[in-house]
mmCIF file as Biopython writes it, N, C-alpha, C and O atoms, coordinates in Angstrom:
data_model
#
loop_
_atom_site.group_PDB
_atom_site.id
_atom_site.type_symbol
_atom_site.label_atom_id
_atom_site.label_alt_id
_atom_site.label_comp_id
_atom_site.label_asym_id
_atom_site.label_entity_id
_atom_site.label_seq_id
_atom_site.pdbx_PDB_ins_code
_atom_site.Cartn_x
_atom_site.Cartn_y
_atom_site.Cartn_z
_atom_site.occupancy
_atom_site.B_iso_or_equiv
_atom_site.auth_seq_id
_atom_site.auth_asym_id
_atom_site.pdbx_PDB_model_num
ATOM 1   N N  . MET A ? 1  ? -235.058 -151.507 146.004 1.0 0.0 1  A 1 
ATOM 2   C CA . MET A ? 1  ? -235.232 -152.932 145.763 1.0 0.0 1  A 1 
ATOM 3   C C  . MET A ? 1  ? -236.688 -153.176 145.340 1.0 0.0 1  A 1 
ATOM 4   O O  . MET A ? 1  ? -237.611 -152.550 145.862 1.0 0.0 1  A 1 
ATOM 5   N N  . LEU A ? 2  ? -236.867 -154.071 144.413 1.0 0.0 2  A 1 
ATOM 6   C CA . LEU A ? 2  ? -238.199 -154.345 143.876 1.0 0.0 2  A 1 
ATOM 7   C C  . LEU A ? 2  ? -239.162 -154.863 144.939 1.0 0.0 2  A 1 
ATOM 8   O O  . LEU A ? 2  ? -240.321 -154.452 144.984 1.0 0.0 2  A 1 
ATOM 9   N N  . ALA A ? 3  ? -238.681 -155.764 145.794 1.0 0.0 3  A 1 
ATOM 10  C CA . ALA A ? 3  ? -239.552 -156.319 146.835 1.0 0.0 3  A 1 
ATOM 11  C C  . ALA A ? 3  ? -240.050 -155.211 147.766 1.0 0.0 3  A 1 
ATOM 12  O O  . ALA A ? 3  ? -241.225 -155.190 148.131 1.0 0.0 3  A 1 
ATOM 13  N N  . HIS A ? 4  ? -239.175 -154.309 148.143 1.0 0.0 4  A 1 
ATOM 14  C CA . HIS A ? 4  ? -239.550 -153.191 149.012 1.0 0.0 4  A 1 
ATOM 15  C C  . HIS A ? 4  ? -240.652 -152.352 148.369 1.0 0.0 4  A 1 
ATOM 16  O O  . HIS A ? 4  ? -241.668 -152.054 148.997 1.0 0.0 4  A 1 
ATOM 17  N N  . ASN A ? 5  ? -240.437 -151.979 147.117 1.0 0.0 5  A 1 
ATOM 18  C CA . ASN A ? 5  ? -241.419 -151.140 146.430 1.0 0.0 5  A 1 
ATOM 19  C C  . ASN A ? 5  ? -242.762 -151.845 146.269 1.0 0.0 5  A 1 
ATOM 20  O O  . ASN A ? 5  ? -243.814 -151.223 146.415 1.0 0.0 5  A 1 
ATOM 21  N N  . TYR A ? 6  ? -242.727 -153.123 145.972 1.0 0.0 6  A 1 
ATOM 22  C CA . TYR A ? 6  ? -243.970 -153.876 145.804 1.0 0.0 6  A 1 
ATOM 23  C C  . TYR A ? 6  ? -244.693 -154.010 147.144 1.0 0.0 6  A 1 
ATOM 24  O O  . TYR A ? 6  ? -245.922 -153.959 147.193 1.0 0.0 6  A 1 
ATOM 25  N N  . CYS A ? 7  ? -243.939 -154.181 148.224 1.0 0.0 7  A 1 
ATOM 26  C CA . CYS A ? 7  ? -244.557 -154.276 149.555 1.0 0.0 7  A 1 
ATOM 27  C C  . CYS A ? 7  ? -245.153 -152.937 149.979 1.0 0.0 7  A 1 
ATOM 28  O O  . CYS A ? 7  ? -246.110 -152.909 150.753 1.0 0.0 7  A 1 
ATOM 29  N N  . LEU A ? 8  ? -244.604 -151.829 149.485 1.0 0.0 8  A 1 
ATOM 30  C CA . LEU A ? 8  ? -245.215 -150.523 149.760 1.0 0.0 8  A 1 
ATOM 31  C C  . LEU A ? 8  ? -246.647 -150.472 149.232 1.0 0.0 8  A 1 
ATOM 32  O O  . LEU A ? 8  ? -247.479 -149.716 149.735 1.0 0.0 8  A 1 
ATOM 33  N N  . LEU A ? 9  ? -246.922 -151.281 148.218 1.0 0.0 9  A 1 
ATOM 34  C CA . LEU A ? 9  ? -248.258 -151.339 147.624 1.0 0.0 9  A 1 
ATOM 35  C C  . LEU A ? 9  ? -249.135 -152.402 148.277 1.0 0.0 9  A 1 
ATOM 36  O O  . LEU A ? 9  ? -250.270 -152.616 147.853 1.0 0.0 9  A 1 
ATOM 37  N N  . GLY A ? 10 ? -248.615 -153.068 149.306 1.0 0.0 10 A 1 
ATOM 38  C CA . GLY A ? 10 ? -249.408 -154.042 150.041 1.0 0.0 10 A 1 
ATOM 39  C C  . GLY A ? 10 ? -249.219 -155.484 149.613 1.0 0.0 10 A 1 
ATOM 40  O O  . GLY A ? 10 ? -250.063 -156.328 149.916 1.0 0.0 10 A 1 
ATOM 41  N N  . ALA A ? 11 ? -248.144 -155.786 148.922 1.0 0.0 11 A 1 
ATOM 42  C CA . ALA A ? 11 ? -247.924 -157.144 148.431 1.0 0.0 11 A 1 
ATOM 43  C C  . ALA A ? 11 ? -247.730 -158.141 149.569 1.0 0.0 11 A 1 
ATOM 44  O O  . ALA A ? 11 ? -247.003 -157.885 150.529 1.0 0.0 11 A 1 
ATOM 45  N N  . THR A ? 12 ? -248.397 -159.275 149.436 1.0 0.0 12 A 1 
ATOM 46  C CA . THR A ? 12 ? -248.216 -160.398 150.359 1.0 0.0 12 A 1 
ATOM 47  C C  . THR A ? 12 ? -247.113 -161.300 149.806 1.0 0.0 12 A 1 
ATOM 48  O O  . THR A ? 12 ? -246.591 -161.049 148.720 1.0 0.0 12 A 1 
ATOM 49  N N  . ASN A ? 13 ? -246.762 -162.345 150.548 1.0 0.0 13 A 1 
ATOM 50  C CA . ASN A ? 13 ? -245.774 -163.294 150.036 1.0 0.0 13 A 1 
ATOM 51  C C  . ASN A ? 13 ? -246.277 -163.973 148.765 1.0 0.0 13 A 1 
ATOM 52  O O  . ASN A ? 13 ? -245.489 -164.287 147.873 1.0 0.0 13 A 1 
ATOM 53  N N  . GLU A ? 14 ? -247.572 -164.196 148.682 1.0 0.0 14 A 1 
ATOM 54  C CA . GLU A ? 14 ? -248.145 -164.789 147.472 1.0 0.0 14 A 1 
ATOM 55  C C  . GLU A ? 14 ? -247.964 -163.847 146.280 1.0 0.0 14 A 1 
ATOM 56  O O  . GLU A ? 14 ? -247.593 -164.281 145.190 1.0 0.0 14 A 1 
ATOM 57  N N  . HIS A ? 15 ? -248.229 -162.554 146.497 1.0 0.0 15 A 1 
ATOM 58  C CA . HIS A ? 15 ? -248.029 -161.569 145.436 1.0 0.0 15 A 1 
ATOM 59  C C  . HIS A ? 15 ? -246.559 -161.514 145.007 1.0 0.0 15 A 1 
ATOM 60  O O  . HIS A ? 15 ? -246.250 -161.472 143.816 1.0 0.0 15 A 1 
ATOM 61  N N  . LEU A ? 16 ? -245.662 -161.513 145.994 1.0 0.0 16 A 1 
ATOM 62  C CA . LEU A ? 16 ? -244.236 -161.482 145.680 1.0 0.0 16 A 1 
ATOM 63  C C  . LEU A ? 16 ? -243.830 -162.718 144.878 1.0 0.0 16 A 1 
ATOM 64  O O  . LEU A ? 16 ? -243.020 -162.635 143.954 1.0 0.0 16 A 1 
ATOM 65  N N  . GLY A ? 17 ? -244.403 -163.865 145.245 1.0 0.0 17 A 1 
ATOM 66  C CA . GLY A ? 17 ? -244.100 -165.093 144.519 1.0 0.0 17 A 1 
ATOM 67  C C  . GLY A ? 17 ? -244.495 -165.000 143.054 1.0 0.0 17 A 1 
ATOM 68  O O  . GLY A ? 17 ? -243.735 -165.406 142.175 1.0 0.0 17 A 1 
ATOM 69  N N  . VAL A ? 18 ? -245.666 -164.473 142.794 1.0 0.0 18 A 1 
ATOM 70  C CA . VAL A ? 18 ? -246.111 -164.298 141.409 1.0 0.0 18 A 1 
ATOM 71  C C  . VAL A ? 18 ? -245.188 -163.309 140.695 1.0 0.0 18 A 1 
ATOM 72  O O  . VAL A ? 18 ? -244.784 -163.541 139.555 1.0 0.0 18 A 1 
ATOM 73  N N  . PHE A ? 19 ? -244.863 -162.222 141.361 1.0 0.0 19 A 1 
ATOM 74  C CA . PHE A ? 19 ? -244.010 -161.192 140.766 1.0 0.0 19 A 1 
ATOM 75  C C  . PHE A ? 19 ? -242.636 -161.746 140.374 1.0 0.0 19 A 1 
ATOM 76  O O  . PHE A ? 19 ? -242.125 -161.461 139.291 1.0 0.0 19 A 1 
ATOM 77  N N  . PHE A ? 20 ? -242.045 -162.544 141.275 1.0 0.0 20 A 1 
ATOM 78  C CA . PHE A ? 20 ? -240.722 -163.096 141.029 1.0 0.0 20 A 1 
ATOM 79  C C  . PHE A ? 20 ? -240.767 -164.481 140.371 1.0 0.0 20 A 1 
ATOM 80  O O  . PHE A ? 20 ? -239.726 -165.098 140.147 1.0 0.0 20 A 1 
ATOM 81  N N  . ASP A ? 21 ? -241.955 -164.956 140.068 1.0 0.0 21 A 1 
ATOM 82  C CA . ASP A ? 21 ? -242.157 -166.254 139.414 1.0 0.0 21 A 1 
ATOM 83  C C  . ASP A ? 21 ? -241.592 -167.408 140.234 1.0 0.0 21 A 1 
ATOM 84  O O  . ASP A ? 21 ? -240.902 -168.286 139.716 1.0 0.0 21 A 1 
ATOM 85  N N  . VAL A ? 22 ? -241.907 -167.382 141.532 1.0 0.0 22 A 1 
ATOM 86  C CA . VAL A ? 22 ? -241.539 -168.449 142.457 1.0 0.0 22 A 1 
ATOM 87  C C  . VAL A ? 22 ? -242.747 -168.716 143.356 1.0 0.0 22 A 1 
ATOM 88  O O  . VAL A ? 22 ? -243.742 -167.994 143.290 1.0 0.0 22 A 1 
ATOM 89  N N  . THR A ? 23 ? -242.662 -169.740 144.184 1.0 0.0 23 A 1 
ATOM 90  C CA . THR A ? 23 ? -243.762 -170.025 145.109 1.0 0.0 23 A 1 
ATOM 91  C C  . THR A ? 23 ? -243.677 -169.110 146.332 1.0 0.0 23 A 1 
ATOM 92  O O  . THR A ? 23 ? -242.631 -168.525 146.611 1.0 0.0 23 A 1 
ATOM 93  N N  . SER A ? 24 ? -244.783 -168.998 147.049 1.0 0.0 24 A 1 
ATOM 94  C CA . SER A ? 24 ? -244.772 -168.194 148.272 1.0 0.0 24 A 1 
ATOM 95  C C  . SER A ? 24 ? -243.848 -168.823 149.314 1.0 0.0 24 A 1 
ATOM 96  O O  . SER A ? 24 ? -243.286 -168.121 150.155 1.0 0.0 24 A 1 
ATOM 97  N N  . ARG A ? 25 ? -243.694 -170.143 149.257 1.0 0.0 25 A 1 
ATOM 98  C CA . ARG A ? 25 ? -242.766 -170.829 150.170 1.0 0.0 25 A 1 
ATOM 99  C C  . ARG A ? 25 ? -241.325 -170.386 149.897 1.0 0.0 25 A 1 
ATOM 100 O O  . ARG A ? 25 ? -240.532 -170.239 150.826 1.0 0.0 25 A 1 
ATOM 101 N N  . THR A ? 26 ? -240.996 -170.177 148.638 1.0 0.0 26 A 1 
ATOM 102 C CA . THR A ? 26 ? -239.666 -169.670 148.291 1.0 0.0 26 A 1 
ATOM 103 C C  . THR A ? 26 ? -239.461 -168.276 148.871 1.0 0.0 26 A 1 
ATOM 104 O O  . THR A ? 26 ? -238.381 -167.956 149.368 1.0 0.0 26 A 1 
ATOM 105 N N  . ILE A ? 27 ? -240.496 -167.453 148.807 1.0 0.0 27 A 1 
ATOM 106 C CA . ILE A ? 27 ? -240.410 -166.113 149.404 1.0 0.0 27 A 1 
ATOM 107 C C  . ILE A ? 27 ? -240.161 -166.242 150.901 1.0 0.0 27 A 1 
ATOM 108 O O  . ILE A ? 27 ? -239.329 -165.525 151.456 1.0 0.0 27 A 1 
ATOM 109 N N  . ASP A ? 28 ? -240.881 -167.157 151.561 1.0 0.0 28 A 1 
ATOM 110 C CA . ASP A ? 28 ? -240.656 -167.405 152.995 1.0 0.0 28 A 1 
ATOM 111 C C  . ASP A ? 28 ? -239.195 -167.782 153.248 1.0 0.0 28 A 1 
ATOM 112 O O  . ASP A ? 28 ? -238.570 -167.289 154.187 1.0 0.0 28 A 1 
ATOM 113 N N  . ASN A ? 29 ? -238.660 -168.660 152.398 1.0 0.0 29 A 1 
ATOM 114 C CA . ASN A ? 29 ? -237.261 -169.085 152.551 1.0 0.0 29 A 1 
ATOM 115 C C  . ASN A ? 29 ? -236.303 -167.921 152.330 1.0 0.0 29 A 1 
ATOM 116 O O  . ASN A ? 29 ? -235.329 -167.775 153.069 1.0 0.0 29 A 1 
ATOM 117 N N  . TRP A ? 30 ? -236.564 -167.098 151.330 1.0 0.0 30 A 1 
ATOM 118 C CA . TRP A ? 30 ? -235.700 -165.941 151.073 1.0 0.0 30 A 1 
ATOM 119 C C  . TRP A ? 30 ? -235.706 -164.991 152.265 1.0 0.0 30 A 1 
ATOM 120 O O  . TRP A ? 30 ? -234.668 -164.454 152.650 1.0 0.0 30 A 1 
ATOM 121 N N  . ILE A ? 31 ? -236.885 -164.793 152.841 1.0 0.0 31 A 1 
ATOM 122 C CA . ILE A ? 31 ? -236.981 -163.912 154.017 1.0 0.0 31 A 1 
ATOM 123 C C  . ILE A ? 31 ? -236.173 -164.489 155.177 1.0 0.0 31 A 1 
ATOM 124 O O  . ILE A ? 31 ? -235.497 -163.750 155.893 1.0 0.0 31 A 1 
ATOM 125 N N  . ALA A ? 32 ? -236.242 -165.807 155.361 1.0 0.0 32 A 1 
ATOM 126 C CA . ALA A ? 32 ? -235.520 -166.454 156.453 1.0 0.0 32 A 1 
ATOM 127 C C  . ALA A ? 32 ? -234.009 -166.493 156.215 1.0 0.0 32 A 1 
ATOM 128 O O  . ALA A ? 32 ? -233.232 -166.431 157.168 1.0 0.0 32 A 1 
ATOM 129 N N  . GLN A ? 33 ? -233.589 -166.593 154.953 1.0 0.0 33 A 1 
ATOM 130 C CA . GLN A ? 33 ? -232.180 -166.822 154.656 1.0 0.0 33 A 1 
ATOM 131 C C  . GLN A ? 33 ? -231.405 -165.574 154.227 1.0 0.0 33 A 1 
ATOM 132 O O  . GLN A ? 33 ? -230.175 -165.567 154.276 1.0 0.0 33 A 1 
ATOM 133 N N  . HIS A ? 34 ? -232.098 -164.538 153.816 1.0 0.0 34 A 1 
ATOM 134 C CA . HIS A ? 34 ? -231.414 -163.352 153.292 1.0 0.0 34 A 1 
ATOM 135 C C  . HIS A ? 34 ? -231.852 -162.109 154.071 1.0 0.0 34 A 1 
ATOM 136 O O  . HIS A ? 34 ? -232.919 -161.554 153.809 1.0 0.0 34 A 1 
ATOM 137 N N  . PRO A ? 35 ? -231.033 -161.678 155.021 1.0 0.0 35 A 1 
ATOM 138 C CA . PRO A ? 35 ? -231.408 -160.545 155.867 1.0 0.0 35 A 1 
ATOM 139 C C  . PRO A ? 35 ? -231.742 -159.270 155.088 1.0 0.0 35 A 1 
ATOM 140 O O  . PRO A ? 35 ? -232.636 -158.527 155.492 1.0 0.0 35 A 1 
ATOM 141 N N  . ALA A ? 36 ? -231.053 -159.007 153.994 1.0 0.0 36 A 1 
ATOM 142 C CA . ALA A ? 36 ? -231.333 -157.786 153.226 1.0 0.0 36 A 1 
ATOM 143 C C  . ALA A ? 36 ? -232.717 -157.869 152.578 1.0 0.0 36 A 1 
ATOM 144 O O  . ALA A ? 36 ? -233.447 -156.879 152.534 1.0 0.0 36 A 1 
ATOM 145 N N  . PHE A ? 37 ? -233.069 -159.036 152.085 1.0 0.0 37 A 1 
ATOM 146 C CA . PHE A ? 37 ? -234.390 -159.224 151.491 1.0 0.0 37 A 1 
ATOM 147 C C  . PHE A ? 37 ? -235.462 -159.099 152.574 1.0 0.0 37 A 1 
ATOM 148 O O  . PHE A ? 37 ? -236.482 -158.440 152.370 1.0 0.0 37 A 1 
ATOM 149 N N  . ALA A ? 38 ? -235.230 -159.725 153.710 1.0 0.0 38 A 1 
ATOM 150 C CA . ALA A ? 38 ? -236.181 -159.648 154.823 1.0 0.0 38 A 1 
ATOM 151 C C  . ALA A ? 38 ? -236.376 -158.204 155.280 1.0 0.0 38 A 1 
ATOM 152 O O  . ALA A ? 38 ? -237.498 -157.783 155.561 1.0 0.0 38 A 1 
ATOM 153 N N  . ALA A ? 39 ? -235.289 -157.455 155.352 1.0 0.0 39 A 1 
ATOM 154 C CA . ALA A ? 39 ? -235.380 -156.055 155.770 1.0 0.0 39 A 1 
ATOM 155 C C  . ALA A ? 39 ? -236.159 -155.231 154.750 1.0 0.0 39 A 1 
ATOM 156 O O  . ALA A ? 39 ? -236.982 -154.396 155.124 1.0 0.0 39 A 1 
ATOM 157 N N  . ALA A ? 40 ? -235.904 -155.463 153.474 1.0 0.0 40 A 1 
ATOM 158 C CA . ALA A ? 40 ? -236.612 -154.722 152.427 1.0 0.0 40 A 1 
ATOM 159 C C  . ALA A ? 40 ? -238.107 -154.995 152.480 1.0 0.0 40 A 1 
ATOM 160 O O  . ALA A ? 40 ? -238.917 -154.073 152.384 1.0 0.0 40 A 1 
ATOM 161 N N  . VAL A ? 41 ? -238.467 -156.259 152.632 1.0 0.0 41 A 1 
ATOM 162 C CA . VAL A ? 41 ? -239.883 -156.628 152.722 1.0 0.0 41 A 1 
ATOM 163 C C  . VAL A ? 41 ? -240.503 -156.035 153.990 1.0 0.0 41 A 1 
ATOM 164 O O  . VAL A ? 41 ? -241.580 -155.441 153.944 1.0 0.0 41 A 1 
ATOM 165 N N  . GLY A ? 42 ? -239.819 -156.201 155.108 1.0 0.0 42 A 1 
ATOM 166 C CA . GLY A ? 42 ? -240.343 -155.707 156.383 1.0 0.0 42 A 1 
ATOM 167 C C  . GLY A ? 42 ? -240.527 -154.197 156.408 1.0 0.0 42 A 1 
ATOM 168 O O  . GLY A ? 42 ? -241.541 -153.700 156.897 1.0 0.0 42 A 1 
ATOM 169 N N  . GLU A ? 43 ? -239.551 -153.468 155.882 1.0 0.0 43 A 1 
ATOM 170 C CA . GLU A ? 43 ? -239.650 -152.009 155.869 1.0 0.0 43 A 1 
ATOM 171 C C  . GLU A ? 43 ? -240.755 -151.535 154.931 1.0 0.0 43 A 1 
ATOM 172 O O  . GLU A ? 43 ? -241.493 -150.604 155.251 1.0 0.0 43 A 1 
ATOM 173 N N  . GLY A ? 44 ? -240.863 -152.172 153.786 1.0 0.0 44 A 1 
ATOM 174 C CA . GLY A ? 44 ? -241.934 -151.805 152.857 1.0 0.0 44 A 1 
ATOM 175 C C  . GLY A ? 44 ? -243.305 -152.037 153.456 1.0 0.0 44 A 1 
ATOM 176 O O  . GLY A ? 44 ? -244.205 -151.208 153.316 1.0 0.0 44 A 1 
ATOM 177 N N  . ARG A ? 45 ? -243.458 -153.168 154.123 1.0 0.0 45 A 1 
ATOM 178 C CA . ARG A ? 45 ? -244.752 -153.477 154.748 1.0 0.0 45 A 1 
ATOM 179 C C  . ARG A ? 45 ? -245.041 -152.555 155.929 1.0 0.0 45 A 1 
ATOM 180 O O  . ARG A ? 45 ? -246.190 -152.170 156.144 1.0 0.0 45 A 1 
ATOM 181 N N  . ALA A ? 46 ? -244.022 -152.203 156.687 1.0 0.0 46 A 1 
ATOM 182 C CA . ALA A ? 46 ? -244.226 -151.307 157.829 1.0 0.0 46 A 1 
ATOM 183 C C  . ALA A ? 46 ? -244.706 -149.942 157.356 1.0 0.0 46 A 1 
ATOM 184 O O  . ALA A ? 46 ? -245.607 -149.354 157.956 1.0 0.0 46 A 1 
ATOM 185 N N  . ILE A ? 47 ? -244.108 -149.440 156.285 1.0 0.0 47 A 1 
ATOM 186 C CA . ILE A ? 47 ? -244.528 -148.137 155.750 1.0 0.0 47 A 1 
ATOM 187 C C  . ILE A ? 47 ? -245.952 -148.214 155.223 1.0 0.0 47 A 1 
ATOM 188 O O  . ILE A ? 47 ? -246.757 -147.311 155.453 1.0 0.0 47 A 1 
ATOM 189 N N  . ALA A ? 48 ? -246.261 -149.299 154.513 1.0 0.0 48 A 1 
ATOM 190 C CA . ALA A ? 48 ? -247.625 -149.470 153.984 1.0 0.0 48 A 1 
ATOM 191 C C  . ALA A ? 48 ? -248.638 -149.567 155.122 1.0 0.0 48 A 1 
ATOM 192 O O  . ALA A ? 48 ? -249.697 -148.941 155.070 1.0 0.0 48 A 1 
ATOM 193 N N  . ASP A ? 49 ? -248.313 -150.346 156.141 1.0 0.0 49 A 1 
ATOM 194 C CA . ASP A ? 49 ? -249.223 -150.497 157.279 1.0 0.0 49 A 1 
ATOM 195 C C  . ASP A ? 49 ? -249.427 -149.176 158.014 1.0 0.0 49 A 1 
ATOM 196 O O  . ASP A ? 49 ? -250.536 -148.868 158.452 1.0 0.0 49 A 1 
ATOM 197 N N  . ALA A ? 50 ? -248.358 -148.402 158.148 1.0 0.0 50 A 1 
ATOM 198 C CA . ALA A ? 50 ? -248.471 -147.103 158.813 1.0 0.0 50 A 1 
ATOM 199 C C  . ALA A ? 50 ? -249.382 -146.166 158.025 1.0 0.0 50 A 1 
ATOM 200 O O  . ALA A ? 50 ? -250.166 -145.418 158.610 1.0 0.0 50 A 1 
ATOM 201 N N  . GLY A ? 51 ? -249.281 -146.207 156.708 1.0 0.0 51 A 1 
ATOM 202 C CA . GLY A ? 51 ? -250.151 -145.376 155.874 1.0 0.0 51 A 1 
ATOM 203 C C  . GLY A ? 51 ? -251.617 -145.746 156.032 1.0 0.0 51 A 1 
ATOM 204 O O  . GLY A ? 51 ? -252.483 -144.873 156.090 1.0 0.0 51 A 1 
ATOM 205 N N  . VAL A ? 52 ? -251.890 -147.038 156.102 1.0 0.0 52 A 1 
ATOM 206 C CA . VAL A ? 52 ? -253.270 -147.492 156.301 1.0 0.0 52 A 1 
ATOM 207 C C  . VAL A ? 52 ? -253.770 -147.058 157.673 1.0 0.0 52 A 1 
ATOM 208 O O  . VAL A ? 52 ? -254.884 -146.551 157.804 1.0 0.0 52 A 1 
ATOM 209 N N  . ALA A ? 53 ? -252.942 -147.260 158.689 1.0 0.0 53 A 1 
ATOM 210 C CA . ALA A ? 53 ? -253.341 -146.875 160.049 1.0 0.0 53 A 1 
ATOM 211 C C  . ALA A ? 53 ? -253.602 -145.377 160.131 1.0 0.0 53 A 1 
ATOM 212 O O  . ALA A ? 53 ? -254.571 -144.948 160.759 1.0 0.0 53 A 1 
ATOM 213 N N  . ARG A ? 54 ? -252.751 -144.584 159.505 1.0 0.0 54 A 1 
ATOM 214 C CA . ARG A ? 54 ? -252.929 -143.129 159.511 1.0 0.0 54 A 1 
ATOM 215 C C  . ARG A ? 54 ? -254.232 -142.750 158.802 1.0 0.0 54 A 1 
ATOM 216 O O  . ARG A ? 54 ? -254.973 -141.889 159.278 1.0 0.0 54 A 1 
ATOM 217 N N  . GLY A ? 55 ? -254.507 -143.389 157.674 1.0 0.0 55 A 1 
ATOM 218 C CA . GLY A ? 55 ? -255.741 -143.106 156.937 1.0 0.0 55 A 1 
ATOM 219 C C  . GLY A ? 55 ? -256.978 -143.472 157.738 1.0 0.0 55 A 1 
ATOM 220 O O  . GLY A ? 55 ? -257.953 -142.721 157.756 1.0 0.0 55 A 1 
ATOM 221 N N  . LEU A ? 56 ? -256.944 -144.625 158.404 1.0 0.0 56 A 1 
ATOM 222 C CA . LEU A ? 56 ? -258.083 -145.033 159.219 1.0 0.0 56 A 1 
ATOM 223 C C  . LEU A ? 56 ? -258.290 -144.081 160.391 1.0 0.0 56 A 1 
ATOM 224 O O  . LEU A ? 56 ? -259.420 -143.729 160.729 1.0 0.0 56 A 1 
ATOM 225 N N  . TYR A ? 57 ? -257.181 -143.669 161.006 1.0 0.0 57 A 1 
ATOM 226 C CA . TYR A ? 57 ? -257.279 -142.724 162.118 1.0 0.0 57 A 1 
ATOM 227 C C  . TYR A ? 57 ? -257.887 -141.403 161.653 1.0 0.0 57 A 1 
ATOM 228 O O  . TYR A ? 57 ? -258.765 -140.849 162.315 1.0 0.0 57 A 1 
ATOM 229 N N  . GLN A ? 58 ? -257.419 -140.909 160.523 1.0 0.0 58 A 1 
ATOM 230 C CA . GLN A ? 58 ? -257.941 -139.645 160.017 1.0 0.0 58 A 1 
ATOM 231 C C  . GLN A ? 58 ? -259.423 -139.751 159.676 1.0 0.0 58 A 1 
ATOM 232 O O  . GLN A ? 58 ? -260.181 -138.806 159.892 1.0 0.0 58 A 1 
ATOM 233 N N  . CYS A ? 59 ? -259.830 -140.878 159.155 1.0 0.0 59 A 1 
ATOM 234 C CA . CYS A ? 59 ? -261.260 -141.076 158.891 1.0 0.0 59 A 1 
ATOM 235 C C  . CYS A ? 59 ? -262.057 -141.083 160.196 1.0 0.0 59 A 1 
ATOM 236 O O  . CYS A ? 59 ? -263.147 -140.518 160.283 1.0 0.0 59 A 1 
ATOM 237 N N  . ALA A ? 60 ? -261.484 -141.736 161.203 1.0 0.0 60 A 1 
ATOM 238 C CA . ALA A ? 60 ? -262.203 -141.865 162.470 1.0 0.0 60 A 1 
ATOM 239 C C  . ALA A ? 60 ? -262.342 -140.534 163.198 1.0 0.0 60 A 1 
ATOM 240 O O  . ALA A ? 60 ? -263.414 -140.238 163.727 1.0 0.0 60 A 1 
ATOM 241 N N  . VAL A ? 61 ? -261.302 -139.735 163.238 1.0 0.0 61 A 1 
ATOM 242 C CA . VAL A ? 61 ? -261.363 -138.494 164.003 1.0 0.0 61 A 1 
ATOM 243 C C  . VAL A ? 61 ? -261.781 -137.306 163.156 1.0 0.0 61 A 1 
ATOM 244 O O  . VAL A ? 61 ? -262.207 -136.286 163.698 1.0 0.0 61 A 1 
ATOM 245 N N  . GLY A ? 62 ? -261.671 -137.411 161.865 1.0 0.0 62 A 1 
ATOM 246 C CA . GLY A ? 62 ? -261.982 -136.282 161.008 1.0 0.0 62 A 1 
ATOM 247 C C  . GLY A ? 62 ? -263.398 -136.295 160.472 1.0 0.0 62 A 1 
ATOM 248 O O  . GLY A ? 62 ? -263.828 -135.350 159.811 1.0 0.0 62 A 1 
ATOM 249 N N  . HIS A ? 63 ? -264.120 -137.360 160.754 1.0 0.0 63 A 1 
ATOM 250 C CA . HIS A ? 63 ? -265.475 -137.466 160.232 1.0 0.0 63 A 1 
ATOM 251 C C  . HIS A ? 63 ? -266.441 -136.661 161.083 1.0 0.0 63 A 1 
ATOM 252 O O  . HIS A ? 63 ? -266.491 -136.817 162.303 1.0 0.0 63 A 1 
ATOM 253 N N  . GLU A ? 64 ? -267.186 -135.821 160.446 1.0 0.0 64 A 1 
ATOM 254 C CA . GLU A ? 64 ? -268.207 -135.051 161.149 1.0 0.0 64 A 1 
ATOM 255 C C  . GLU A ? 64 ? -269.564 -135.486 160.634 1.0 0.0 64 A 1 
ATOM 256 O O  . GLU A ? 64 ? -269.772 -135.664 159.434 1.0 0.0 64 A 1 
ATOM 257 N N  . HIS A ? 65 ? -270.466 -135.649 161.559 1.0 0.0 65 A 1 
ATOM 258 C CA . HIS A ? 65 ? -271.811 -136.076 161.194 1.0 0.0 65 A 1 
ATOM 259 C C  . HIS A ? 65 ? -272.809 -135.063 161.755 1.0 0.0 65 A 1 
ATOM 260 O O  . HIS A ? 65 ? -272.890 -134.864 162.967 1.0 0.0 65 A 1 
ATOM 261 N N  . LYS A ? 66 ? -273.542 -134.449 160.891 1.0 0.0 66 A 1 
ATOM 262 C CA . LYS A ? 66 ? -274.524 -133.462 161.309 1.0 0.0 66 A 1 
ATOM 263 C C  . LYS A ? 66 ? -275.859 -134.181 161.507 1.0 0.0 66 A 1 
ATOM 264 O O  . LYS A ? 66 ? -276.356 -134.857 160.606 1.0 0.0 66 A 1 
ATOM 265 N N  . VAL A ? 67 ? -276.424 -134.023 162.692 1.0 0.0 67 A 1 
ATOM 266 C CA . VAL A ? 67 ? -277.694 -134.656 163.001 1.0 0.0 67 A 1 
ATOM 267 C C  . VAL A ? 67 ? -278.804 -133.639 162.749 1.0 0.0 67 A 1 
ATOM 268 O O  . VAL A ? 67 ? -278.779 -132.527 163.277 1.0 0.0 67 A 1 
ATOM 269 N N  . GLU A ? 68 ? -279.759 -134.033 161.948 1.0 0.0 68 A 1 
ATOM 270 C CA . GLU A ? 68 ? -280.914 -133.179 161.685 1.0 0.0 68 A 1 
ATOM 271 C C  . GLU A ? 68 ? -282.157 -133.885 162.179 1.0 0.0 68 A 1 
ATOM 272 O O  . GLU A ? 68 ? -282.366 -135.073 161.934 1.0 0.0 68 A 1 
ATOM 273 N N  . ARG A ? 69 ? -282.955 -133.140 162.863 1.0 0.0 69 A 1 
ATOM 274 C CA . ARG A ? 69 ? -284.218 -133.710 163.389 1.0 0.0 69 A 1 
ATOM 275 C C  . ARG A ? 69 ? -285.360 -133.280 162.510 1.0 0.0 69 A 1 
ATOM 276 O O  . ARG A ? 69 ? -285.448 -132.132 162.073 1.0 0.0 69 A 1 
ATOM 277 N N  . THR A ? 70 ? -286.205 -134.202 162.271 1.0 0.0 70 A 1 
ATOM 278 C CA . THR A ? 70 ? -287.434 -133.869 161.544 1.0 0.0 70 A 1 
ATOM 279 C C  . THR A ? 70 ? -288.596 -133.987 162.517 1.0 0.0 70 A 1 
ATOM 280 O O  . THR A ? 70 ? -288.621 -134.871 163.373 1.0 0.0 70 A 1 
ATOM 281 N N  . VAL A ? 71 ? -289.547 -133.090 162.374 1.0 0.0 71 A 1 
ATOM 282 C CA . VAL A ? 71 ? -290.678 -133.102 163.303 1.0 0.0 71 A 1 
ATOM 283 C C  . VAL A ? 71 ? -291.956 -133.470 162.576 1.0 0.0 71 A 1 
ATOM 284 O O  . VAL A ? 71 ? -293.020 -133.532 163.192 1.0 0.0 71 A 1 
#
């Protein structure tokens, strides 16, 4: 589904509205009224969010800093 794929890239409701040529309020209504659309958006965003969280974690634990002293 297009909404799912676009949400994988981090699309907000505003982005989806531009993509589908509707207002963000319409996207809100579609999410509330159409379970399949809501699921596609939610799953796409969950995967995108997990990727960001994983990347941040890897940066946090994988970063090594060598301290050099000058005299």
